[in-house]
Biotite code that builds the C-alpha atoms (Angstrom):
import biotite.structure as struc

atoms = struc.array([
    struc.Atom([7.503, 20.278, 12.789], chain_id="A", res_id=1, res_name="MET", atom_name="CA", element="C"),
    struc.Atom([5.646, 20.564, 10.405], chain_id="A", res_id=2, res_name="THR", atom_name="CA", element="C"),
    struc.Atom([7.783, 18.465, 8.400], chain_id="A", res_id=3, res_name="LEU", atom_name="CA", element="C"),
    struc.Atom([8.706, 15.812, 11.580], chain_id="A", res_id=4, res_name="ILE", atom_name="CA", element="C"),
    struc.Atom([4.717, 15.202, 12.618], chain_id="A", res_id=5, res_name="PHE", atom_name="CA", element="C"),
    struc.Atom([3.653, 14.939, 8.446], chain_id="A", res_id=6, res_name="GLY", atom_name="CA", element="C"),
    struc.Atom([6.038, 12.523, 8.154], chain_id="A", res_id=7, res_name="TYR", atom_name="CA", element="C"),
    struc.Atom([5.514, 10.125, 11.042], chain_id="A", res_id=8, res_name="LEU", atom_name="CA", element="C"),
    struc.Atom([1.673, 10.604, 10.478], chain_id="A", res_id=9, res_name="PHE", atom_name="CA", element="C"),
    struc.Atom([2.348, 9.717, 7.050], chain_id="A", res_id=10, res_name="TYR", atom_name="CA", element="C"),
    struc.Atom([4.664, 6.902, 8.358], chain_id="A", res_id=11, res_name="TYR", atom_name="CA", element="C"),
    struc.Atom([1.871, 4.798, 10.964], chain_id="A", res_id=12, res_name="PHE", atom_name="CA", element="C"),
    struc.Atom([-0.516, 5.685, 8.540], chain_id="A", res_id=13, res_name="SER", atom_name="CA", element="C"),
    struc.Atom([1.132, 3.698, 5.566], chain_id="A", res_id=14, res_name="ALA", atom_name="CA", element="C"),
    struc.Atom([2.596, 0.916, 7.543], chain_id="A", res_id=15, res_name="LEU", atom_name="CA", element="C"),
    struc.Atom([-1.542, 0.459, 8.363], chain_id="A", res_id=16, res_name="ILE", atom_name="CA", element="C"),
    struc.Atom([-2.749, 0.821, 5.024], chain_id="A", res_id=17, res_name="GLY", atom_name="CA", element="C"),
    struc.Atom([-0.241, -0.437, 2.783], chain_id="A", res_id=18, res_name="HIS", atom_name="CA", element="C"),
    struc.Atom([1.941, -2.149, 4.392], chain_id="A", res_id=19, res_name="SER", atom_name="CA", element="C"),
    struc.Atom([-0.489, -4.483, 6.272], chain_id="A", res_id=20, res_name="VAL", atom_name="CA", element="C"),
    struc.Atom([-3.475, -3.339, 4.534], chain_id="A", res_id=21, res_name="GLY", atom_name="CA", element="C"),
    struc.Atom([-3.697, -3.159, 1.181], chain_id="A", res_id=22, res_name="TYR", atom_name="CA", element="C"),
    struc.Atom([0.044, -4.790, 0.492], chain_id="A", res_id=23, res_name="HIS", atom_name="CA", element="C"),
    struc.Atom([-0.301, -8.691, 3.261], chain_id="A", res_id=24, res_name="ARG", atom_name="CA", element="C"),
    struc.Atom([-4.247, -8.857, 3.964], chain_id="A", res_id=25, res_name="TYR", atom_name="CA", element="C"),
    struc.Atom([-6.169, -7.338, 0.399], chain_id="A", res_id=26, res_name="PHE", atom_name="CA", element="C"),
    struc.Atom([-3.234, -8.882, -2.169], chain_id="A", res_id=27, res_name="SER", atom_name="CA", element="C"),
    struc.Atom([-2.796, -11.653, -0.251], chain_id="A", res_id=28, res_name="HIS", atom_name="CA", element="C"),
    struc.Atom([-5.105, -12.680, 2.120], chain_id="A", res_id=29, res_name="ARG", atom_name="CA", element="C"),
    struc.Atom([-2.633, -13.379, 4.364], chain_id="A", res_id=30, res_name="ASN", atom_name="CA", element="C"),
    struc.Atom([-4.397, -13.680, 7.923], chain_id="A", res_id=31, res_name="PHE", atom_name="CA", element="C"),
    struc.Atom([-7.927, -13.302, 8.439], chain_id="A", res_id=32, res_name="THR", atom_name="CA", element="C"),
    struc.Atom([-9.736, -10.327, 10.602], chain_id="A", res_id=33, res_name="THR", atom_name="CA", element="C"),
    struc.Atom([-13.451, -8.076, 11.176], chain_id="A", res_id=34, res_name="ASN", atom_name="CA", element="C"),
    struc.Atom([-14.851, -6.231, 9.302], chain_id="A", res_id=35, res_name="LYS", atom_name="CA", element="C"),
    struc.Atom([-13.769, -3.507, 11.678], chain_id="A", res_id=36, res_name="ILE", atom_name="CA", element="C"),
    struc.Atom([-10.380, -4.044, 11.812], chain_id="A", res_id=37, res_name="VAL", atom_name="CA", element="C"),
    struc.Atom([-10.905, -4.156, 7.270], chain_id="A", res_id=38, res_name="GLU", atom_name="CA", element="C"),
    struc.Atom([-12.369, -0.009, 7.477], chain_id="A", res_id=39, res_name="ILE", atom_name="CA", element="C"),
    struc.Atom([-9.673, 0.786, 9.552], chain_id="A", res_id=40, res_name="VAL", atom_name="CA", element="C"),
    struc.Atom([-7.163, -0.348, 6.975], chain_id="A", res_id=41, res_name="MET", atom_name="CA", element="C"),
    struc.Atom([-9.073, 1.043, 3.928], chain_id="A", res_id=42, res_name="LEU", atom_name="CA", element="C"),
    struc.Atom([-8.953, 4.069, 5.569], chain_id="A", res_id=43, res_name="PHE", atom_name="CA", element="C"),
    struc.Atom([-5.267, 5.015, 5.922], chain_id="A", res_id=44, res_name="PHE", atom_name="CA", element="C"),
    struc.Atom([-4.268, 2.960, 2.632], chain_id="A", res_id=45, res_name="GLY", atom_name="CA", element="C"),
    struc.Atom([-7.277, 6.021, 1.110], chain_id="A", res_id=46, res_name="LEU", atom_name="CA", element="C"),
    struc.Atom([-5.251, 8.678, 2.686], chain_id="A", res_id=47, res_name="ILE", atom_name="CA", element="C"),
    struc.Atom([-1.993, 7.901, 2.270], chain_id="A", res_id=48, res_name="CYS", atom_name="CA", element="C"),
    struc.Atom([-2.528, 8.183, -1.648], chain_id="A", res_id=49, res_name="GLY", atom_name="CA", element="C"),
    struc.Atom([-3.148, 4.455, -2.044], chain_id="A", res_id=50, res_name="GLY", atom_name="CA", element="C"),
    struc.Atom([-6.407, 4.796, -3.953], chain_id="A", res_id=51, res_name="ARG", atom_name="CA", element="C"),
    struc.Atom([-9.121, 2.140, -5.242], chain_id="A", res_id=52, res_name="SER", atom_name="CA", element="C"),
    struc.Atom([-8.053, -1.074, -2.934], chain_id="A", res_id=53, res_name="PRO", atom_name="CA", element="C"),
    struc.Atom([-9.490, -3.236, -5.677], chain_id="A", res_id=54, res_name="LEU", atom_name="CA", element="C"),
    struc.Atom([-6.991, -1.793, -8.288], chain_id="A", res_id=55, res_name="MET", atom_name="CA", element="C"),
    struc.Atom([-4.239, -1.183, -6.367], chain_id="A", res_id=56, res_name="TRP", atom_name="CA", element="C"),
    struc.Atom([-4.545, -5.582, -4.618], chain_id="A", res_id=57, res_name="ALA", atom_name="CA", element="C"),
    struc.Atom([-4.519, -6.706, -8.381], chain_id="A", res_id=58, res_name="ALA", atom_name="CA", element="C"),
    struc.Atom([-2.319, -4.762, -9.836], chain_id="A", res_id=59, res_name="VAL", atom_name="CA", element="C"),
    struc.Atom([0.091, -6.183, -7.316], chain_id="A", res_id=60, res_name="HIS", atom_name="CA", element="C"),
    struc.Atom([-1.129, -9.135, -8.125], chain_id="A", res_id=61, res_name="ARG", atom_name="CA", element="C"),
    struc.Atom([-0.432, -8.910, -11.729], chain_id="A", res_id=62, res_name="MET", atom_name="CA", element="C"),
    struc.Atom([3.154, -6.961, -10.677], chain_id="A", res_id=63, res_name="HIS", atom_name="CA", element="C"),
    struc.Atom([3.509, -10.873, -8.640], chain_id="A", res_id=64, res_name="HIS", atom_name="CA", element="C"),
    struc.Atom([2.292, -12.789, -11.630], chain_id="A", res_id=65, res_name="SER", atom_name="CA", element="C"),
    struc.Atom([4.917, -11.117, -14.194], chain_id="A", res_id=66, res_name="LYS", atom_name="CA", element="C"),
    struc.Atom([7.301, -10.145, -11.993], chain_id="A", res_id=67, res_name="SER", atom_name="CA", element="C"),
    struc.Atom([10.365, -8.143, -13.871], chain_id="A", res_id=68, res_name="ASP", atom_name="CA", element="C"),
    struc.Atom([9.520, -9.141, -17.151], chain_id="A", res_id=69, res_name="THR", atom_name="CA", element="C"),
    struc.Atom([7.562, -6.829, -20.350], chain_id="A", res_id=70, res_name="ASP", atom_name="CA", element="C"),
    struc.Atom([4.002, -7.335, -18.553], chain_id="A", res_id=71, res_name="GLU", atom_name="CA", element="C"),
    struc.Atom([4.922, -6.820, -15.193], chain_id="A", res_id=72, res_name="ASP", atom_name="CA", element="C"),
    struc.Atom([3.033, -2.951, -14.376], chain_id="A", res_id=73, res_name="PRO", atom_name="CA", element="C"),
    struc.Atom([5.920, -1.291, -12.547], chain_id="A", res_id=74, res_name="HIS", atom_name="CA", element="C"),
    struc.Atom([8.718, -2.981, -14.003], chain_id="A", res_id=75, res_name="SER", atom_name="CA", element="C"),
    struc.Atom([11.536, -0.117, -13.781], chain_id="A", res_id=76, res_name="PRO", atom_name="CA", element="C"),
    struc.Atom([12.822, -2.410, -16.618], chain_id="A", res_id=77, res_name="LEU", atom_name="CA", element="C"),
    struc.Atom([10.162, -2.393, -19.682], chain_id="A", res_id=78, res_name="PHE", atom_name="CA", element="C"),
    struc.Atom([7.877, 0.953, -17.610], chain_id="A", res_id=79, res_name="VAL", atom_name="CA", element="C"),
    struc.Atom([10.466, 3.246, -17.593], chain_id="A", res_id=80, res_name="GLY", atom_name="CA", element="C"),
    struc.Atom([13.138, 4.350, -14.708], chain_id="A", res_id=81, res_name="ALA", atom_name="CA", element="C"),
    struc.Atom([10.632, 7.882, -13.744], chain_id="A", res_id=82, res_name="TRP", atom_name="CA", element="C"),
    struc.Atom([7.235, 6.286, -14.569], chain_id="A", res_id=83, res_name="LYS", atom_name="CA", element="C"),
    struc.Atom([8.273, 4.212, -12.027], chain_id="A", res_id=84, res_name="VAL", atom_name="CA", element="C"),
    struc.Atom([10.230, 6.536, -9.588], chain_id="A", res_id=85, res_name="LEU", atom_name="CA", element="C"),
    struc.Atom([7.044, 9.017, -9.727], chain_id="A", res_id=86, res_name="THR", atom_name="CA", element="C"),
    struc.Atom([4.042, 6.219, -9.679], chain_id="A", res_id=87, res_name="SER", atom_name="CA", element="C"),
    struc.Atom([2.825, 7.549, -13.280], chain_id="A", res_id=88, res_name="ARG", atom_name="CA", element="C"),
    struc.Atom([2.486, 3.869, -14.158], chain_id="A", res_id=89, res_name="PHE", atom_name="CA", element="C"),
    struc.Atom([-0.911, 3.083, -16.083], chain_id="A", res_id=90, res_name="LYS", atom_name="CA", element="C"),
    struc.Atom([-2.560, 0.277, -16.217], chain_id="A", res_id=91, res_name="VAL", atom_name="CA", element="C"),
    struc.Atom([-5.085, -0.389, -19.038], chain_id="A", res_id=92, res_name="ASN", atom_name="CA", element="C"),
    struc.Atom([-6.375, -3.783, -18.793], chain_id="A", res_id=93, res_name="TYR", atom_name="CA", element="C"),
    struc.Atom([-6.584, -5.877, -15.439], chain_id="A", res_id=94, res_name="ILE", atom_name="CA", element="C"),
    struc.Atom([-7.416, -9.448, -15.950], chain_id="A", res_id=95, res_name="PRO", atom_name="CA", element="C"),
    struc.Atom([-10.473, -10.656, -14.188], chain_id="A", res_id=96, res_name="ARG", atom_name="CA", element="C"),
    struc.Atom([-8.846, -13.522, -12.295], chain_id="A", res_id=97, res_name="LYS", atom_name="CA", element="C"),
    struc.Atom([-6.506, -10.651, -10.108], chain_id="A", res_id=98, res_name="TYR", atom_name="CA", element="C"),
    struc.Atom([-10.183, -9.319, -9.281], chain_id="A", res_id=99, res_name="LEU", atom_name="CA", element="C"),
    struc.Atom([-12.746, -12.133, -8.983], chain_id="A", res_id=100, res_name="VAL", atom_name="CA", element="C"),
    struc.Atom([-12.203, -12.016, -4.671], chain_id="A", res_id=101, res_name="ASP", atom_name="CA", element="C"),
    struc.Atom([-12.118, -8.448, -4.027], chain_id="A", res_id=102, res_name="LEU", atom_name="CA", element="C"),
    struc.Atom([-15.344, -7.969, -6.140], chain_id="A", res_id=103, res_name="LEU", atom_name="CA", element="C"),
    struc.Atom([-16.911, -10.156, -3.377], chain_id="A", res_id=104, res_name="LYS", atom_name="CA", element="C"),
    struc.Atom([-15.971, -7.744, -0.444], chain_id="A", res_id=105, res_name="ASN", atom_name="CA", element="C"),
    struc.Atom([-18.850, -5.063, -0.058], chain_id="A", res_id=106, res_name="PRO", atom_name="CA", element="C"),
    struc.Atom([-15.390, -3.017, 1.605], chain_id="A", res_id=107, res_name="ARG", atom_name="CA", element="C"),
    struc.Atom([-13.248, -2.506, -0.650], chain_id="A", res_id=108, res_name="VAL", atom_name="CA", element="C"),
    struc.Atom([-15.755, -1.535, -3.440], chain_id="A", res_id=109, res_name="MET", atom_name="CA", element="C"),
    struc.Atom([-17.632, 1.198, -1.374], chain_id="A", res_id=110, res_name="PHE", atom_name="CA", element="C"),
    struc.Atom([-14.219, 2.671, -0.341], chain_id="A", res_id=111, res_name="PHE", atom_name="CA", element="C"),
    struc.Atom([-13.627, 1.872, -4.528], chain_id="A", res_id=112, res_name="HIS", atom_name="CA", element="C"),
    struc.Atom([-16.960, 3.164, -5.617], chain_id="A", res_id=113, res_name="ARG", atom_name="CA", element="C"),
    struc.Atom([-16.650, 6.438, -2.789], chain_id="A", res_id=114, res_name="TYR", atom_name="CA", element="C"),
    struc.Atom([-13.061, 6.375, -2.115], chain_id="A", res_id=115, res_name="GLY", atom_name="CA", element="C"),
    struc.Atom([-12.363, 9.918, -3.697], chain_id="A", res_id=116, res_name="LYS", atom_name="CA", element="C"),
    struc.Atom([-14.720, 11.695, -2.227], chain_id="A", res_id=117, res_name="TYR", atom_name="CA", element="C"),
    struc.Atom([-14.119, 10.074, 0.908], chain_id="A", res_id=118, res_name="ILE", atom_name="CA", element="C"),
    struc.Atom([-10.730, 11.661, 0.670], chain_id="A", res_id=119, res_name="HIS", atom_name="CA", element="C"),
    struc.Atom([-12.270, 14.510, -0.551], chain_id="A", res_id=120, res_name="ILE", atom_name="CA", element="C"),
    struc.Atom([-14.342, 15.425, 2.797], chain_id="A", res_id=121, res_name="VAL", atom_name="CA", element="C"),
    struc.Atom([-11.398, 14.404, 5.131], chain_id="A", res_id=122, res_name="TYR", atom_name="CA", element="C"),
    struc.Atom([-9.796, 16.846, 3.201], chain_id="A", res_id=123, res_name="ALA", atom_name="CA", element="C"),
    struc.Atom([-11.966, 19.844, 4.153], chain_id="A", res_id=124, res_name="VAL", atom_name="CA", element="C"),
    struc.Atom([-11.623, 18.850, 7.128], chain_id="A", res_id=125, res_name="ALA", atom_name="CA", element="C"),
    struc.Atom([-8.695, 20.069, 7.428], chain_id="A", res_id=126, res_name="PHE", atom_name="CA", element="C"),
    struc.Atom([-8.484, 23.225, 5.459], chain_id="A", res_id=127, res_name="LEU", atom_name="CA", element="C"),
    struc.Atom([-11.046, 24.317, 7.426], chain_id="A", res_id=128, res_name="LEU", atom_name="CA", element="C"),
    struc.Atom([-8.523, 22.947, 10.628], chain_id="A", res_id=129, res_name="LEU", atom_name="CA", element="C"),
    struc.Atom([-6.170, 25.747, 8.959], chain_id="A", res_id=130, res_name="GLY", atom_name="CA", element="C"),
    struc.Atom([-3.745, 25.301, 6.852], chain_id="A", res_id=131, res_name="ILE", atom_name="CA", element="C"),
    struc.Atom([-0.651, 23.217, 9.168], chain_id="A", res_id=132, res_name="GLU", atom_name="CA", element="C"),
    struc.Atom([-3.719, 20.156, 9.639], chain_id="A", res_id=133, res_name="TYR", atom_name="CA", element="C"),
    struc.Atom([-3.847, 19.831, 5.832], chain_id="A", res_id=134, res_name="PHE", atom_name="CA", element="C"),
    struc.Atom([-0.531, 19.847, 5.079], chain_id="A", res_id=135, res_name="LEU", atom_name="CA", element="C"),
    struc.Atom([0.167, 17.230, 8.072], chain_id="A", res_id=136, res_name="ILE", atom_name="CA", element="C"),
    struc.Atom([-2.941, 14.849, 7.899], chain_id="A", res_id=137, res_name="PHE", atom_name="CA", element="C"),
    struc.Atom([-3.408, 15.443, 3.695], chain_id="A", res_id=138, res_name="VAL", atom_name="CA", element="C"),
    struc.Atom([-0.865, 16.583, 1.885], chain_id="A", res_id=139, res_name="VAL", atom_name="CA", element="C"),
    struc.Atom([2.367, 15.155, 3.034], chain_id="A", res_id=140, res_name="ILE", atom_name="CA", element="C"),
    struc.Atom([0.856, 11.792, 3.733], chain_id="A", res_id=141, res_name="PRO", atom_name="CA", element="C"),
    struc.Atom([-0.579, 12.282, 0.074], chain_id="A", res_id=142, res_name="PHE", atom_name="CA", element="C"),
    struc.Atom([2.924, 12.876, -1.321], chain_id="A", res_id=143, res_name="VAL", atom_name="CA", element="C"),
    struc.Atom([5.213, 11.004, 0.617], chain_id="A", res_id=144, res_name="LEU", atom_name="CA", element="C"),
    struc.Atom([2.884, 8.484, -0.194], chain_id="A", res_id=145, res_name="ALA", atom_name="CA", element="C"),
    struc.Atom([3.053, 8.853, -3.296], chain_id="A", res_id=146, res_name="TRP", atom_name="CA", element="C"),
    struc.Atom([7.020, 8.261, -3.538], chain_id="A", res_id=147, res_name="PHE", atom_name="CA", element="C"),
    struc.Atom([7.666, 6.535, -1.003], chain_id="A", res_id=148, res_name="SER", atom_name="CA", element="C"),
    struc.Atom([6.222, 3.269, -2.946], chain_id="A", res_id=149, res_name="PHE", atom_name="CA", element="C"),
    struc.Atom([7.452, 4.827, -6.474], chain_id="A", res_id=150, res_name="GLY", atom_name="CA", element="C"),
    struc.Atom([10.969, 4.346, -4.958], chain_id="A", res_id=151, res_name="PHE", atom_name="CA", element="C"),
    struc.Atom([10.730, 0.815, -3.681], chain_id="A", res_id=152, res_name="LEU", atom_name="CA", element="C"),
    struc.Atom([8.834, -0.381, -7.201], chain_id="A", res_id=153, res_name="ASN", atom_name="CA", element="C"),
    struc.Atom([12.239, 1.017, -9.142], chain_id="A", res_id=154, res_name="TYR", atom_name="CA", element="C"),
    struc.Atom([15.347, 0.403, -5.974], chain_id="A", res_id=155, res_name="PHE", atom_name="CA", element="C"),
    struc.Atom([13.694, -3.022, -5.473], chain_id="A", res_id=156, res_name="ALA", atom_name="CA", element="C"),
    struc.Atom([13.684, -4.116, -8.577], chain_id="A", res_id=157, res_name="HIS", atom_name="CA", element="C"),
    struc.Atom([16.311, -1.931, -11.359], chain_id="A", res_id=158, res_name="CYS", atom_name="CA", element="C"),
    struc.Atom([18.610, -4.889, -10.934], chain_id="A", res_id=159, res_name="ARG", atom_name="CA", element="C"),
    struc.Atom([16.556, -6.869, -12.696], chain_id="A", res_id=160, res_name="GLY", atom_name="CA", element="C"),
    struc.Atom([15.101, -8.954, -10.212], chain_id="A", res_id=161, res_name="GLY", atom_name="CA", element="C"),
    struc.Atom([13.404, -8.459, -6.638], chain_id="A", res_id=162, res_name="PRO", atom_name="CA", element="C"),
    struc.Atom([16.148, -7.417, -4.010], chain_id="A", res_id=163, res_name="THR", atom_name="CA", element="C"),
    struc.Atom([16.523, -6.477, -0.060], chain_id="A", res_id=164, res_name="ASN", atom_name="CA", element="C"),
    struc.Atom([16.899, -3.020, -0.106], chain_id="A", res_id=165, res_name="VAL", atom_name="CA", element="C"),
    struc.Atom([17.274, -2.212, 3.647], chain_id="A", res_id=166, res_name="ILE", atom_name="CA", element="C"),
    struc.Atom([16.976, 1.965, 3.524], chain_id="A", res_id=167, res_name="TRP", atom_name="CA", element="C"),
    struc.Atom([12.989, 1.744, 1.934], chain_id="A", res_id=168, res_name="LEU", atom_name="CA", element="C"),
    struc.Atom([12.455, 1.177, 5.458], chain_id="A", res_id=169, res_name="ASN", atom_name="CA", element="C"),
    struc.Atom([12.437, 4.457, 6.010], chain_id="A", res_id=170, res_name="LEU", atom_name="CA", element="C"),
    struc.Atom([9.740, 5.176, 3.432], chain_id="A", res_id=171, res_name="PHE", atom_name="CA", element="C"),
    struc.Atom([8.375, 2.070, 2.873], chain_id="A", res_id=172, res_name="ALA", atom_name="CA", element="C"),
    struc.Atom([7.532, 0.752, 6.121], chain_id="A", res_id=173, res_name="PRO", atom_name="CA", element="C"),
    struc.Atom([7.492, -2.847, 6.248], chain_id="A", res_id=174, res_name="GLY", atom_name="CA", element="C"),
    struc.Atom([8.507, -3.325, 2.736], chain_id="A", res_id=175, res_name="GLU", atom_name="CA", element="C"),
    struc.Atom([11.858, -2.910, 2.047], chain_id="A", res_id=176, res_name="ALA", atom_name="CA", element="C"),
    struc.Atom([12.625, -7.138, 2.316], chain_id="A", res_id=177, res_name="TRP", atom_name="CA", element="C"),
    struc.Atom([11.117, -7.618, -1.795], chain_id="A", res_id=178, res_name="HIS", atom_name="CA", element="C"),
    struc.Atom([13.116, -10.756, -2.378], chain_id="A", res_id=179, res_name="GLU", atom_name="CA", element="C"),
    struc.Atom([12.056, -12.066, 0.497], chain_id="A", res_id=180, res_name="THR", atom_name="CA", element="C"),
    struc.Atom([8.486, -10.898, 0.007], chain_id="A", res_id=181, res_name="HIS", atom_name="CA", element="C"),
    struc.Atom([8.255, -12.345, -3.615], chain_id="A", res_id=182, res_name="HIS", atom_name="CA", element="C"),
    struc.Atom([9.942, -15.936, -1.934], chain_id="A", res_id=183, res_name="LYS", atom_name="CA", element="C"),
    struc.Atom([7.337, -15.596, 0.566], chain_id="A", res_id=184, res_name="PHE", atom_name="CA", element="C"),
    struc.Atom([4.520, -13.630, 0.149], chain_id="A", res_id=185, res_name="PRO", atom_name="CA", element="C"),
    struc.Atom([1.990, -14.822, 2.252], chain_id="A", res_id=186, res_name="ARG", atom_name="CA", element="C"),
    struc.Atom([4.834, -14.814, 4.721], chain_id="A", res_id=187, res_name="ALA", atom_name="CA", element="C"),
    struc.Atom([3.125, -12.320, 7.878], chain_id="A", res_id=188, res_name="ASN", atom_name="CA", element="C"),
    struc.Atom([6.571, -11.644, 8.737], chain_id="A", res_id=189, res_name="SER", atom_name="CA", element="C"),
    struc.Atom([9.566, -10.658, 6.836], chain_id="A", res_id=190, res_name="LEU", atom_name="CA", element="C"),
    struc.Atom([12.157, -9.929, 9.112], chain_id="A", res_id=191, res_name="HIS", atom_name="CA", element="C"),
    struc.Atom([12.392, -10.261, 12.555], chain_id="A", res_id=192, res_name="LYS", atom_name="CA", element="C"),
    struc.Atom([12.414, -6.396, 12.252], chain_id="A", res_id=193, res_name="PHE", atom_name="CA", element="C"),
    struc.Atom([10.102, -6.176, 9.949], chain_id="A", res_id=194, res_name="ASP", atom_name="CA", element="C"),
    struc.Atom([8.085, -3.508, 11.807], chain_id="A", res_id=195, res_name="ILE", atom_name="CA", element="C"),
    struc.Atom([3.979, -5.264, 9.691], chain_id="A", res_id=196, res_name="ALA", atom_name="CA", element="C"),
    struc.Atom([4.700, -8.574, 10.973], chain_id="A", res_id=197, res_name="GLY", atom_name="CA", element="C"),
    struc.Atom([4.665, -6.929, 14.371], chain_id="A", res_id=198, res_name="PHE", atom_name="CA", element="C"),
    struc.Atom([1.028, -6.177, 13.614], chain_id="A", res_id=199, res_name="ILE", atom_name="CA", element="C"),
    struc.Atom([-0.257, -8.872, 11.934], chain_id="A", res_id=200, res_name="ILE", atom_name="CA", element="C"),
    struc.Atom([1.628, -12.136, 14.152], chain_id="A", res_id=201, res_name="GLU", atom_name="CA", element="C"),
    struc.Atom([0.632, -9.308, 17.675], chain_id="A", res_id=202, res_name="LYS", atom_name="CA", element="C"),
    struc.Atom([-2.261, -8.142, 16.889], chain_id="A", res_id=203, res_name="ILE", atom_name="CA", element="C"),
    struc.Atom([-3.693, -8.296, 14.416], chain_id="A", res_id=204, res_name="LEU", atom_name="CA", element="C"),
    struc.Atom([-4.365, -12.420, 14.631], chain_id="A", res_id=205, res_name="ILE", atom_name="CA", element="C"),
    struc.Atom([-6.050, -12.606, 17.695], chain_id="A", res_id=206, res_name="ARG", atom_name="CA", element="C"),
    struc.Atom([-8.484, -10.427, 16.360], chain_id="A", res_id=207, res_name="THR", atom_name="CA", element="C"),
    struc.Atom([-11.771, -12.046, 15.871], chain_id="A", res_id=208, res_name="LYS", atom_name="CA", element="C"),
    struc.Atom([-12.419, -12.709, 12.428], chain_id="A", res_id=209, res_name="PRO", atom_name="CA", element="C"),
    struc.Atom([-14.994, -11.761, 10.515], chain_id="A", res_id=210, res_name="SER", atom_name="CA", element="C"),
    struc.Atom([-18.463, -14.386, 9.107], chain_id="A", res_id=211, res_name="SER", atom_name="CA", element="C"),
])
């Protein structure tokens, strides 16, 4: 049961934090929302392995700009399959043009600077509650995210171009329609069964935007 609950919590966290938050909101600016929703998305993105939202979004923008070339930061054809599958690729330099709007967002910068401390406090709190809670809410989400988005970066690009790989939705919620996303990066919804798109269109775009 620990694994099941851990997976379900990971899935929810990755959906809100990564697919909706880090990806479609902070990287692509697909929709507008308020500051509270931003913080919620940043928090869930952090606890399921996203680390710095500033770096995550900037690297993703580089990926779109240089997709499937030797300048793509996580192309399996150029970086190497193992490094991409295990999310161990490194980016040594990010041009400022990929960062400039993110640097102006104080919530992004707060999580960039203090995210690791927030994650440590979060992890210690659940460890004090018990090892099972620690596994469900800390370890399993972090490990699953590490490999799941590695699977996405590899299997959705290992053929030399972006590809839709439906089974990836089991690990990277809402991200399996990867070819569609590259064709329409500003689309809120990528498929009629896109749960991330449903959340954006039916819930988030109806919230009051930040001023």
